[in-house]
C-alpha positions as CSV (number, residue, x, y, z in Angstrom):
1,M,52.8,33.1,-43.2
2,T,50.6,31.4,-40.6
3,E,46.9,32.1,-40.7
4,F,45.4,34.1,-37.8
5,V,42.6,31.8,-36.5
6,L,40.2,32.1,-33.6
7,S,38.1,29.1,-32.3
8,S,36.4,27.7,-29.3
9,P,36.2,24.1,-28.1
10,D,32.9,25.1,-26.5
11,I,31.1,26.7,-29.5
12,P,31.1,25.2,-33.1
13,T,32.0,27.8,-35.7
14,G,28.7,28.5,-37.6
15,G,26.8,26.4,-35.1
16,T,24.6,27.0,-32.1
17,I,25.9,28.5,-28.9
18,P,25.1,26.1,-25.9
19,Q,22.7,27.5,-23.3
20,I,25.3,27.6,-20.5
21,F,26.5,30.8,-22.2
22,E,23.1,32.5,-22.1
23,F,22.6,35.5,-19.9
24,N,20.8,35.0,-16.5
25,S,18.4,38.0,-16.6
26,F,16.1,39.8,-19.1
27,G,14.0,36.6,-19.2
28,C,17.0,34.4,-20.0
29,T,17.9,31.6,-17.6
30,G,21.5,30.5,-18.6
31,R,24.6,30.4,-16.4
32,N,26.1,33.5,-18.1
33,E,29.5,31.9,-18.4
34,S,32.0,33.0,-21.0
35,P,33.4,30.3,-23.4
36,T,37.0,29.1,-23.7
37,L,38.5,30.9,-26.7
38,C,41.8,30.0,-28.4
39,W,43.8,31.6,-31.2
40,S,46.9,31.0,-33.2
41,G,48.9,32.7,-35.9
42,T,49.1,36.1,-34.2
43,P,50.9,38.3,-36.8
44,A,54.4,39.8,-36.4
45,G,54.2,43.3,-35.1
46,T,51.4,42.6,-32.7
47,Q,51.9,44.5,-29.4
48,S,48.6,43.6,-27.7
49,L,45.3,42.0,-28.4
50,A,41.6,42.8,-27.9
51,L,38.7,40.4,-27.9
52,T,35.1,41.4,-28.8
53,V,31.8,39.6,-28.9
54,Y,29.1,41.4,-30.8
55,D,25.5,40.7,-31.9
56,P,24.7,42.6,-35.0
57,D,21.1,41.4,-35.0
58,A,20.1,42.9,-31.6
59,P,17.0,45.2,-32.1
60,S,18.8,48.2,-30.6
61,G,19.6,50.1,-33.8
62,S,23.3,49.6,-33.1
63,G,23.7,45.9,-32.3
64,W,24.8,44.6,-28.8
65,W,28.3,44.3,-27.3
66,H,28.4,41.2,-25.1
67,W,32.1,41.2,-24.2
68,M,35.1,43.3,-24.8
69,V,38.5,42.6,-23.4
70,I,41.4,45.0,-24.2
71,D,45.2,45.2,-23.3
72,L,45.7,41.4,-23.6
73,P,49.4,40.7,-23.8
74,A,50.6,39.9,-27.4
75,N,51.7,36.4,-26.4
76,T,48.2,35.4,-25.1
77,T,46.7,32.5,-27.1
78,R,43.7,31.5,-24.9
79,L,41.1,32.7,-22.6
80,Q,40.1,30.2,-19.9
81,P,36.5,29.0,-19.4
82,N,34.4,31.7,-17.6
83,A,37.3,34.2,-17.7
84,G,34.6,36.9,-18.2
85,T,33.4,37.1,-14.7
86,A,33.3,40.6,-13.1
87,G,36.7,41.1,-11.4
88,S,38.1,38.0,-13.2
89,T,41.3,36.6,-11.8
90,T,41.9,34.3,-14.8
91,L,42.4,37.0,-17.4
92,P,46.0,37.7,-18.2
93,T,47.7,40.4,-16.1
94,G,47.0,43.9,-17.4
95,A,43.9,42.9,-19.4
96,R,40.8,45.0,-18.9
97,Q,37.1,44.3,-19.5
98,I,35.1,47.2,-21.0
99,R,31.5,47.8,-19.9
100,N,29.2,45.7,-22.1
101,D,25.8,46.7,-23.2
102,Y,24.2,45.1,-20.1
103,G,26.2,47.7,-18.2
104,S,28.7,45.3,-16.5
105,F,32.5,44.9,-16.9
106,A,32.2,41.2,-17.7
107,W,30.9,38.7,-20.2
108,G,27.2,39.3,-20.9
109,G,25.6,36.2,-22.2
110,V,23.5,35.7,-25.3
111,C,19.8,36.6,-24.8
112,P,18.0,37.4,-28.0
113,P,14.3,38.3,-27.7
114,P,12.0,35.2,-27.8
115,G,10.6,34.5,-31.2
116,D,13.4,36.4,-33.1
117,K,15.2,34.4,-35.7
118,P,18.5,33.1,-34.2
119,H,20.9,36.0,-33.8
120,R,24.5,36.0,-35.0
121,Y,27.3,36.4,-32.4
122,V,30.6,37.5,-33.9
123,F,33.7,36.5,-31.8
124,T,36.8,38.5,-32.9
125,V,40.3,38.7,-31.7
126,H,42.2,41.8,-32.9
127,A,46.0,42.0,-33.2
128,L,46.9,45.6,-32.3
129,S,49.8,47.8,-33.2
130,V,50.0,49.4,-29.7
131,P,50.9,47.8,-26.3
132,K,47.8,49.4,-24.6
133,L,44.7,51.2,-25.7
134,D,44.5,54.8,-24.6
135,V,41.0,54.6,-23.2
136,P,39.8,55.2,-19.6
137,D,38.7,52.2,-17.5
138,D,35.0,53.3,-17.8
139,A,35.1,53.8,-21.6
140,T,32.0,52.9,-23.5
141,A,32.1,50.0,-25.9
142,A,31.8,52.4,-28.8
143,L,34.9,54.3,-27.7
144,A,36.9,51.2,-27.1
145,G,35.7,49.8,-30.4
146,F,36.9,52.9,-32.2
147,M,40.3,52.6,-30.6
148,I,40.5,48.9,-31.4
149,N,39.7,49.5,-35.0
150,A,42.1,52.4,-35.3
151,N,45.0,50.2,-34.1
152,T,44.1,46.8,-35.7
153,I,46.7,45.1,-37.9
154,A,44.8,41.8,-38.3
155,T,41.6,40.1,-37.1
156,A,40.5,36.5,-36.6
157,S,36.7,35.8,-36.2
158,F,34.1,33.2,-36.1
159,T,30.3,33.5,-35.9
160,A,27.8,31.3,-34.1
161,H,24.1,31.5,-33.5
162,Y,21.5,31.5,-30.7
163,G,17.8,31.9,-30.6
164,R,15.0,31.3,-28.0
């Protein structure tokens, strides 16, 4: 059996996220670009995929959803650089971006409060047992996350850090 693995040529696993991926608001001055993400070893039975980027260290009481993409075709193995723009034309056909915790249907870059210890950013690809998640286009990240977890057959993740 092949191992299900997620990586990025732009972000070292366990390393520091480059500033290009920082948000460009809330006092942050990055370019708010989403990284290239690649995965392999998608398990048999996968009918679709979802991608999530989550900061469990955000001082919100519930963490912070930076990016959520659902309904990725099961044969997808890569997201192009900066695929997370609003209205992206480089996401695979049928894929949908869920509203992030900044309020946009796009990648929302890293932007921890100044002086906090570096936050952890967990990038996860979920292999799902359904071809499409039954959530409305304006679903909250919490609802989409619930449906992702209810239909996940396997995950691949890596964590990287960022501080200011």
